[in-house]
C-alpha angles and dihedrals in degrees: 000000000000129000110342102321124095130199110203111198146105133184093257089070089064088071087084101101137109099226132221116049095333110140093230099083121170089208086087089069093048091050090050094055092044089057092045091050095046090051092051093245092128095052108125093009123108118200109245115225125219137206122247108264113259127235087254090056094048095047092060085084106004128065116251089233090058093048090051090050092054092045090054097041095105097050120110092231094054113121108236093206092050091049092049090055085064092047093255120127094023125128089260094047109026119178117260132180115289090000095164094051094048094047095044090049090060089051089050090054094054091044090052092048091050093049092048090054095046093048092051092243086122131016094208128013134189126205101173095179088069131074096098092152104162099067110115132205094272105006141066112229140175098000090313122115103168125023106235097183091047092054093045092051093047093049093047089052090053094046097042109037112212094019117151115216125195116201115196118190122186098167114131087245122068114263091235102152095056092042094054093046091060100025094127098036118107091191093063120065114195118193119183128182111186146137109290115271089232087080107021144046131298090030095218137095104091120160090253091066094095105145129266141251109355091353096061108134095022095095111073123186130183110185113199127210120246114272093029110165133206098272096055094042091050092046091054093044092052092045095053116019103056091043097052094040092053091049092048098046103211125207090206137008124219113191129195109210105193110167099198092112088079116117090241095057111116097208104051140049103226124113109213124143133209089277088076093050091056095042100051098051090048091053092046090048092051092046090051090055092045097048113022111021093268095299102157133154116192122198133180123233133161126010123137104178088082097177108043104025117025099053091050095043096049094040086055090049092053092048089056095043090051097040094240130143112254113229116233097229133052114242111278094218092052091048091051096047100041094034089072090058100038116100089213133048109268120231116242097213134058093233123054123249100239091206088068092068125078117245115263119226123227093030093151093046091050091048091050092051091050094046091053090050091050092048091048092050091051094047093048097048114022097070089053094051096048 
């Protein structure tokens, strides 16, 4: 660690991966840190290790039965049908060796980052292995086994009574797991901007999902139309996120920085470029300084173009977390070495050349649809937060 930014990670966390041709490949994290290192962005920073989350940590948001199921998933006597009823051993979440330990280690990293920020040991912290936002109370879902942000939020609420936590999720997929865990909690604001569930897993995240009981209004969703580009996404972000955060008044911000809304991503239908993945972290950073003394925890999330997109997006994220200038070009040595392994041609610059992308039809129509969704989200939630 150097200055007031912390990078919480160690190589053991890269054991979280489902093997084979599964799209969730931990190589994306290794590539990210290779780029950061080659650009000098890790100079003076030591990676902070973290303990594996305990059963007591995990059961703040997960059922003990579910935790025991995950712990026993690798045993020969485990019942495959029973495991599948908990979402374990499915094509999305296949069993891999020491699954529990790898998943709980990621939770421990986000919990460590959150505690460092709340204690003042770090102003900002990044735990890029986290962001596993689909995991539910008693079910693995969408490549996510344990919900790291959910555990971190629950523990912070226990350790700091009265704390208000804002969770901002800009993954292409709806941040459903975190939303449902705090759906009736007026001290946790969840904001998710994602591709509409009419076209993409998990099929949720409409503007009418606003929370319930005392938490009504504290779940904010902005579903975006397929083929949404940077300009419309940024317009909707700026319309909704600053307004609801200012009304809520967070003590800390936890952001999920999935980068699967990029036009190259093979699993989604959005059309963002690297411009978006520089813009959003900068806005979140500035809002953290404006509203909660800079207390900001940044996690990773989705991102399935592991060669061209994820290393650039999360290197950019680290540069912002650590207040460093982002170089324009990727490191030549890294491009040469990794370019021989990559199945696709690697870009030479951190930002995309917009001229390289084909024009998208119906841009105005898409922008109008998104604007209406953002306005509806604001109208349905802001009066309840104020």
